[in-house]
C-alpha positions as CSV (number, residue, x, y, z in Angstrom):
1,D,93.0,91.7,133.4
2,E,92.9,94.9,135.5
3,F,92.3,97.3,132.4
4,N,90.7,94.9,130.2
5,L,92.0,96.5,126.9
6,D,91.1,95.7,123.5
7,F,94.1,97.3,122.2
8,A,97.1,99.4,123.0
9,I,99.0,102.2,121.1
10,F,102.7,102.2,121.6
11,P,105.7,103.9,119.9
12,I,107.8,101.2,118.4
13,G,110.5,103.2,116.3
14,D,113.3,102.6,118.9
15,N,116.2,105.1,119.3
16,F,113.8,107.7,120.6
17,T,110.9,105.7,121.8
18,M,110.3,102.0,122.6
19,G,111.7,99.4,120.2
20,I,109.9,96.1,119.2
21,N,111.0,94.1,122.4
22,D,110.2,97.0,124.9
23,A,106.7,97.2,123.3
24,I,106.1,93.5,123.7
25,R,107.4,93.8,127.3
26,A,105.0,96.8,127.7
27,S,102.1,94.8,126.4
28,E,102.6,92.2,129.1
29,F,102.5,95.0,131.7
30,V,99.1,96.2,130.5
31,S,97.8,92.6,129.8
32,C,96.9,93.5,126.0
33,N,97.5,91.4,122.9
34,K,96.7,93.6,120.4
35,I,99.0,96.6,119.6
36,I,99.0,99.3,117.2
37,G,102.5,100.7,116.6
38,V,103.1,104.4,116.1
39,H,106.2,106.5,115.7
40,Y,108.1,104.5,113.3
41,D,109.2,104.9,109.6
42,T,108.9,108.6,109.6
43,F,112.6,109.1,109.1
44,G,115.7,107.0,108.8
45,F,116.5,106.7,112.7
46,I,113.1,105.0,113.5
47,E,112.7,102.7,110.4
48,I,111.5,99.3,111.3
49,D,111.5,95.8,109.5
50,H,107.8,95.4,109.4
51,D,108.0,91.4,108.9
52,S,110.4,91.0,111.6
53,A,108.5,93.3,114.1
54,I,105.1,91.5,113.2
55,N,106.7,87.9,113.6
56,S,108.4,89.0,117.0
57,F,104.8,90.0,118.2
58,K,103.2,86.8,116.8
59,E,105.9,84.7,118.6
60,S,104.8,86.4,121.8
61,G,101.2,85.5,121.2
62,K,100.4,89.0,120.3
63,E,99.3,90.9,117.2
64,L,101.0,94.1,116.0
65,I,99.0,96.4,113.5
66,L,101.3,98.8,111.5
67,L,99.7,101.4,109.4
68,N,101.3,103.2,106.4
69,I,101.6,107.0,106.9
70,G,98.3,108.5,106.1
71,E,96.3,105.2,106.4
72,S,93.6,105.0,109.0
73,L,92.1,102.3,111.0
74,E,88.3,102.1,112.4
75,L,88.4,100.7,115.9
């Protein structure tokens, strides 16, 4: 409520950045339910299971938006 964020952008690739569970927890810290994931799937060490990640966020009452490399999103 302090920041009234419509969305937040979090790294979710794990290993070198936050992982999925860390990002869910961070979204609680900033009171934001819509997260755009970044820093994932660019090489083997940070590949994620998209369905599992989206479901983990959904189970926490949140939305995870994952873009393919080169894809854009109008905010």
